[in-house]
C-alpha positions as CSV (number, residue, x, y, z in Angstrom):
1,M,32.5,83.4,126.9
2,T,32.1,87.1,126.9
3,P,33.7,89.0,124.0
4,D,36.4,91.6,124.8
5,P,34.9,95.0,124.1
6,R,38.3,96.4,123.2
7,R,38.6,93.9,120.4
8,W,35.2,94.3,118.7
9,A,33.7,97.5,117.2
10,P,30.0,98.3,117.5
11,C,27.8,96.0,115.4
12,T,26.8,98.5,112.7
13,F,27.3,98.8,109.0
14,V,26.1,101.0,106.2
15,P,23.8,99.2,103.8
16,R,24.7,101.2,100.7
17,R,28.4,100.5,100.4
18,S,30.2,97.8,98.5
19,H,27.1,96.7,96.6
20,S,27.4,93.7,94.4
21,G,24.8,92.3,92.0
22,E,21.7,93.9,90.7
23,P,19.0,94.9,93.2
24,M,15.6,93.1,93.0
25,D,12.3,94.5,94.0
26,D,8.7,93.5,94.5
27,R,5.4,95.0,95.6
28,I,4.6,93.5,99.0
29,D,1.4,94.6,100.7
30,S,1.3,97.8,98.6
31,R,4.9,98.6,99.5
32,R,7.9,98.5,97.2
33,I,10.6,96.3,98.8
34,V,14.1,96.3,97.3
35,M,16.7,93.7,98.2
36,R,20.4,94.1,97.4
37,T,23.6,92.4,98.4
38,I,26.7,93.7,100.1
39,G,30.0,91.8,99.6
40,A,32.2,91.2,102.6
41,T,34.9,88.9,103.8
42,V,35.0,87.3,107.3
43,A,38.2,88.6,109.0
44,D,37.5,87.0,112.4
45,V,34.8,85.0,114.2
46,Q,33.9,84.8,117.8
47,T,31.1,82.6,119.3
48,W,29.6,82.6,122.8
49,S,26.4,81.7,124.5
50,E,24.0,83.7,126.7
51,T,21.7,81.9,129.2
52,S,18.6,83.5,130.5
53,I,16.7,82.2,133.6
54,H,12.9,82.6,133.7
55,S,10.3,81.8,136.4
56,S,6.6,81.8,136.9
57,G,4.0,80.8,139.4
58,G,4.4,80.7,143.2
59,G,1.4,82.9,143.8
60,G,-2.0,82.0,145.3
61,Y,-4.5,82.6,148.0
62,V,-4.8,81.0,151.5
63,D,-7.7,81.6,153.9
64,A,-7.6,80.5,157.6
65,R,-11.1,79.0,157.4
66,Y,-11.7,77.9,153.8
67,G,-8.2,77.0,152.7
68,G,-7.0,78.2,149.3
69,W,-4.6,77.4,146.6
70,V,-1.0,78.1,145.6
71,A,0.3,77.9,142.1
72,P,3.5,75.7,141.8
73,A,6.6,77.6,141.0
74,R,8.2,76.9,137.6
75,V,11.8,77.8,136.6
76,W,13.3,77.2,133.2
77,S,16.3,78.5,131.2
78,S,17.0,79.3,127.6
79,T,20.4,79.5,125.9
80,E,21.1,81.5,122.8
81,T,24.3,81.1,120.8
82,I,25.6,84.3,119.1
83,V,28.2,84.4,116.3
84,R,30.0,87.7,116.0
85,A,31.9,88.2,112.8
86,R,34.4,90.9,112.0
87,L,33.7,91.8,108.4
88,R,35.9,93.5,105.8
89,F,34.2,95.3,103.0
90,G,35.3,96.0,99.4
91,D,36.3,99.6,100.2
92,G,38.6,98.5,103.0
93,S,36.3,99.4,105.9
94,T,35.5,96.9,108.6
95,S,32.6,96.4,111.0
96,S,31.2,93.7,113.3
97,L,27.9,92.0,112.9
98,D,26.0,89.5,115.1
99,F,24.4,86.4,113.7
100,P,22.3,83.6,115.3
101,G,24.2,80.4,116.2
102,R,22.7,78.5,113.3
103,V,24.7,80.6,110.8
104,R,28.0,78.8,110.3
105,L,30.9,81.1,109.5
106,S,34.7,80.7,109.3
107,T,37.6,83.1,108.9
108,G,38.1,83.9,105.2
109,D,34.6,83.1,104.1
110,D,33.2,85.5,101.4
111,L,29.7,86.6,102.2
112,L,26.9,88.4,100.5
113,L,24.8,90.3,103.1
114,V,21.2,90.7,101.8
115,V,19.7,94.0,102.8
116,A,15.9,94.7,102.5
117,E,14.8,98.3,102.0
118,E,11.3,99.7,102.0
119,E,10.4,102.5,99.7
120,V,14.0,103.2,98.8
121,G,15.6,103.5,102.1
122,R,12.8,104.6,104.5
123,R,13.4,101.4,106.5
124,W,16.1,98.8,106.0
125,E,17.3,95.7,107.7
126,Y,19.7,92.8,106.8
127,C,17.4,89.9,106.2
128,G,19.9,87.1,105.4
129,V,23.3,86.1,104.4
130,A,24.7,84.0,101.5
131,N,28.1,82.3,102.1
132,T,29.6,82.2,98.6
133,T,32.5,80.0,99.9
134,T,30.3,77.2,101.2
135,G,27.1,77.9,99.2
136,E,25.0,78.1,102.4
137,V,22.1,80.6,102.5
138,S,20.6,81.7,105.9
139,Y,17.3,83.6,106.1
140,L,17.2,85.9,109.1
141,G,13.7,87.3,108.7
142,R,13.3,90.9,110.0
143,F,10.0,91.0,108.0
144,E,8.1,93.1,110.4
145,Q,10.9,95.7,110.7
146,V,11.0,96.3,107.0
147,C,7.3,95.8,106.2
148,P,5.2,96.4,109.3
149,M,1.7,95.1,108.9
150,I,-1.4,96.9,110.0
151,P,-5.1,96.1,109.6
152,N,-6.5,97.6,106.3
153,T,-10.1,96.4,105.9
154,R,-13.0,96.9,108.2
155,L,-13.0,93.2,109.0
156,E,-9.3,93.2,110.0
157,K,-9.7,96.3,112.1
158,F,-12.7,94.7,113.8
159,G,-10.5,91.7,114.5
160,R,-8.0,93.8,116.3
161,Y,-10.2,96.3,118.1
162,G,-13.5,94.4,118.4
163,I,-12.7,93.3,121.9
164,W,-13.5,96.8,123.2
165,L,-17.0,96.6,121.5
166,L,-17.5,93.2,123.2
167,L,-16.6,94.8,126.6
168,V,-19.0,97.7,126.0
169,W,-21.8,95.3,124.9
170,V,-21.4,93.2,128.1
171,L,-21.5,96.3,130.3
172,V,-24.5,97.7,128.6
173,C,-26.4,94.4,128.7
174,L,-25.7,94.0,132.4
175,E,-26.8,97.6,133.1
176,I,-30.1,97.0,131.2
177,I,-30.7,93.7,133.0
178,G,-30.1,95.3,136.4
179,F,-32.8,97.9,135.8
180,N,-35.4,95.3,134.6
181,N,-37.6,93.8,137.2
182,S,-39.5,91.3,135.0
183,V,-38.2,87.8,135.1
184,A,-39.3,87.0,131.6
185,A,-37.8,90.1,130.2
186,T,-34.6,89.5,132.1
187,G,-34.3,86.0,130.6
188,T,-34.9,87.4,127.1
189,L,-32.3,90.1,127.6
190,F,-29.9,87.5,128.9
191,Y,-30.2,85.3,125.8
192,M,-29.9,88.4,123.6
193,A,-26.7,89.4,125.4
194,I,-25.2,85.9,124.9
195,L,-26.1,85.8,121.2
196,G,-24.7,89.3,120.6
197,G,-21.5,88.5,122.4
198,V,-21.1,85.3,120.4
199,G,-21.7,87.2,117.2
200,I,-19.0,89.7,118.1
201,L,-16.6,87.0,119.0
202,V,-17.1,85.3,115.7
203,A,-16.5,88.5,113.8
204,I,-13.4,89.2,115.8
205,G,-12.1,85.7,115.0
206,Q,-12.8,86.2,111.3
207,G,-11.0,89.5,111.3
208,Q,-8.0,88.0,113.0
209,K,-7.9,85.1,110.5
210,A,-8.1,87.5,107.5
211,F,-5.2,89.6,108.9
212,S,-3.1,86.5,109.6
213,R,-3.8,85.2,106.1
214,R,-2.7,88.5,104.5
215,R,0.4,88.7,106.7
216,A,1.4,85.1,105.8
217,E,1.0,85.9,102.1
218,A,3.1,89.0,102.4
219,E,5.9,87.2,104.3
220,Q,5.9,84.5,101.7
221,Q,6.5,87.1,99.0
222,Y,9.2,88.5,101.2
223,Q,11.0,85.2,101.5
224,S,10.5,84.5,97.8
225,L,12.2,87.8,97.0
226,F,15.0,86.9,99.3
227,Q,15.5,83.5,97.6
228,R,15.5,85.1,94.2
229,T,18.0,87.8,95.3
230,C,20.4,85.1,96.8
231,S,20.1,82.8,93.7
232,T,20.8,85.6,91.3
233,A,23.8,86.9,93.4
234,L,25.3,83.4,93.9
235,T,24.9,82.6,90.2
236,A,26.7,85.9,89.3
237,C,29.5,85.1,91.7
238,Q,29.9,81.6,90.3
239,S,30.0,82.9,86.8
240,A,32.6,85.5,87.7
241,T,34.7,82.8,89.4
242,R,34.6,80.5,86.3
243,E,35.5,83.4,84.0
244,G,38.4,84.2,86.3
245,R,39.7,80.7,86.1
246,Q,39.4,80.5,82.3
247,A,41.2,83.8,82.0
248,A,44.0,82.8,84.3
249,P,47.3,82.1,82.5
250,V,48.5,78.4,82.3
251,V,51.9,77.8,83.7
252,A,53.8,75.0,82.0
């Protein structure tokens, strides 16, 4: 089902309005990441699915004398469910926001949108949502958009760009072997080229592992900050609800 464009506004919202709860921050990969919540109420919900068709293969080579090969064609599809919620904020403004299908929302639900900001607003993305009505918390990620990771150490840089050194090494070794007429010297150079190439590949692998490890640790900190932000905000909402019930007058 395709949403009626006349019914829904563009999926945008301003992250600094209708804040609720205290912001929480942490140093993640030498960056200060701040997470805060925005209170909103679901005014309407619309759900639909989008199906994409993909294909690969079908190419090949055929020769009249020697035959050839043809790669089998492969076709597959993927379906994505989208939940579009019309949100009403505390200041009375409204906006629409898309969520993945795993986020369950109903009209009337009270939400806390969790916004992550890097270096006080240089980059921001909504990284999750806490449904205070049902108590469900959904982590949406967006880690790379808020905290983009780049190689820092020499080893990590070698892991990303070392493939170019390997290519140059192979070309240089082939050039030297081509100019050498001695069979013994050619064999020695060939083994040296192989050993050098293997060494470069090992260094590239170590650099990629180091970068992946640092990225995984940073994203784990990011998720931990998200969980702390949601836990603190939900606890504050539950406390406010209990206080409101206690303060409510009793009707005989």
